[in-house]
N, C-alpha and C positions, 0 to 999 in steps of 0.2 A: 533327569528329573532332580530338582533341588530338594534335599532333605528338609522336612518341615522345620527342624531345629535350626537350619541355616537360612531360612526364609527371612526377608526383611520384616521389620515390625512397624506398624502404623497405629497411631491413636487418632480416632475420629470423634470430635465433639458434636453434639446435636444429632446423635445417631439413632434416636428413637423413631424418626420418620423423615420424610422428605429427602432433601439433598444429602444429609448426613448418612441416612440409612442406605441410600443408593451408592454413595461413595464407599462405604464400608463393604458392601457386597461386591462392588467392582474390584476393590483392592484384594479381597479374598479370592476372587476369581482369577486375578492376575498373579496369585501366589504369595501375597503378603499375609503375615499373621496380624490379627487386628484386635485392638482393644477399643471398645465403643462406649461412649459416655452419654448418659442421659440423666434426667432428673430423678427417675425411679426405675428400679429393676423390673417392675411390672410393665412399664412402657418399653423397656429394652428387650422383652422376651421375644417378640416377633423378629427384631433385628438379629438377635443371636441365632435364632433358627435359620434365618436366611443366610447369614454369614457362614454358619456351619455347613449348610448345604452347598454353598458356592465353593468352599474350600475342598469339599469332597469331590465335586465335579472337576476341580482343577488338579485332582490326584495329589494334593498336598494337604491332607486333612490335619486340622489342628483344632483345639478347643478355644473358641473366641472368648475374650475376657469382657464381661459386662461390668461397667463401673457406674453405679447410681450416684453421680456427683453433680453439683451445681457449679457451672463455670464461673459464676459471680462470687464464689467463696474461695478465698485463698487457701484455706486448709484442705478443701476438696481438691483443688488443682495440684497441690503438692502431693496429696495422697494418690491422685491419678498417675503422676509420674512414678512414684515409688512402687505402686502396685504393678504397673506395666513392666518396670525393670525387674521386679521380683518374679513375674510370671514368664517373661520372654528374654530377659538378659540385657535388653537395650531398647532404644527408641530411634528409629531411622526417619520417621515422618510424623508430623502432626498436621492433620487437616482440621482447622478450626471453622466449623460450619454452624455452630449454635447461633440462632438469631431470632429476634422478635420484631414484628412490625408495630405492635401495640401491646397493651397489657394482656397477659396470657389468660386472665380470668374474665375478660369483658366479652359480652355478646354484641357490643355495638358494631354496626356495619360501617357507617360513615365515619371517617377520621375527623379529628379535631383540628381546627386552625390553631396557629401558635397562641393567639390571644386567649383561647379557651382550653388549652391543653392542661390537664391536671398534673400537678407536680409528681404525683405517684406514678403516672404513666411515663413521664420523662425519665424518672429515676430507674424504673424497671427496664425500659428499652436500653438506656445507656449502660446499665449494669450488665446486661447480657451481651449486648453487641460490641461494647468497647472495653469495659472493665474485664469482661470474660475473655476477650482476645488477649489483653495484657497479661492476665493471670495464667491462662493456659500456655501462652508463648513463653512466659518467664519460667514456668514450672519445668518445661522440657529442656531448656537451654543448658543447665549444668550437665545433664547426661550427654547431650549432643556435643558440648565442648570437650568433655572427657573422651568421647569417642573420636573426636577430630573430624566429625562429619554429621550431617543431618539436614533435614529439610522441614520448613514450615510453609504451609499453604493456607492462607487466610481467605475465606470466602467473602468477597465484597458485594457490590451491588451495581446495577446498571446506572445508578446515579453518580458513580464515582470515577470511572476511568476517563483518561484523556481530558482532564479538566473537570473540576468538581461542579456538579449541577444540582441545585436544590429542586425538590419536588414539592409543590404546594400541598399542605395538609400532612406533611411528613417531617416535622422539625426534629423530633428525637431520632427517628430512623436515619435521616440524612446526616445529622450531626455525628451520630455514632459511626456510620460508614465512612464519612470523610475522615474522622479521627483514626479509623483503622488503617487507612491508606498511609497517613503520616507516620503512624506507629510502626507499620511494617517496613517502610522505607528506612526508618531509623535502625530497626533491628537488622535489616539486611546489610547496612553499612558497618554496623558495630560487629556483627558476627562473621563477616566474610573471612577475616583472618583466622577464625577458628574452624573454618571449613563448613559453616552452616549457611544454607541458602534459604532466604525468606522472601516470599512473594505473595501477591494477591491475584486471584482469578475472579473475574467479574461476570456474573451471570446476568443475562437479560431475563425476561419472564421465564420461569421454570414451573412446571406443573407440580406444585407443592401446596401444603396447607397454608403456608405463609402468604403465597400469592393470592389466595382466596380469602384472606382475612378482611379485606375492605373492598368496597366497590371500585374505588379509584386504583387499587393495586392490580385488578384483574387484567390479564393481557388482552390486547386487541391486535388481531392479525396473527395469532398463533403463539405457542410457547414451546420451549425446549423440554423434552421429557427428562425427568430427573436422572434416569439411567444414562442418557446421552451426555448430560453434563458431567456425570460421574466418570465417564470414559475420558473426558477432557482432563479431569483432575489426575487420573492415572497416567495419562500421557505426559502431563506436566511433571509428575513425580518421577517418571522414568526418563525424562530428558537428561542427556549427559550433563555431568556436573560442571563441565567447563563452559557452560552457557546458561543464559537465563532468558526466559520469555517475558518481556516487559509488559505488564498490565494486559494480559490476554483477556479478550472480551468475547463471550459466546452469546450469540443472538439467534433468534428463530430465523430459519432460512426463508420460509414463506411468509410474506406479508410485511416484514420489517421495512424493506427497501421501498416497497410501494407506498407505505405510509410516509417515509421520509421524503420521497419525491412529491407526494401530494401536498405536504406542508410547504414546499417551495414553489408550488404553482400559484400564479396570481389568481385571485378570486374571479369567478365568472361575472361578466358585466351584463346587466339587463338591457335589452334593446328597447 
């Protein structure tokens, strides 16, 4: 059994719910010490309870670190890195999963087309999904460089792997996720010589609050459970450092390929 003080350290953003919460719990179950980031400590409470319980079940108990920070604020992300190092001594992994599909405070169901998109919504989605990736990634790099090793896993979108693909009524979301891919590829090339591996994992529909934010975002043909996507993130983090999985894309097993085949079939002709 690995002593808890020797266990690797992960920081997970967007950890209050959805993918981030599931990833944090899965990492704790796998024996990682976890710092989890969310906008408020109140919203992080459930995650901290689940993480603590997972670490106890893994027989490597530790006190998870809750960080009530905003990924879009530079001062918060610098504090995130400092607080994690103060608590655990290092940072081995950043999983950047904080993301928005639209303004966090809106109750609107149908998304806006580009011509009608409020500037405030554009700015909020870009700030969280792209600026937040830049700031969180940049914040952990000095520590990882000093260690001579580290990993960054940015959570992308099914709109972005294997060629960028825009989705109607999602201009801010698509632009932010496309930008994330380019930014991660730049970081990966720059940091390779420092022993830092940066990559993106691309989820298809996942059962999270974000997927349910708009009618057009809801999955058809099934969705991957958040905990199963989290297992894929842990696998990626545990992959030997002499290799990299290029743009892994996790899709629902049932329904996806039937849909793809249906789109390729010629329309039925009337007799």
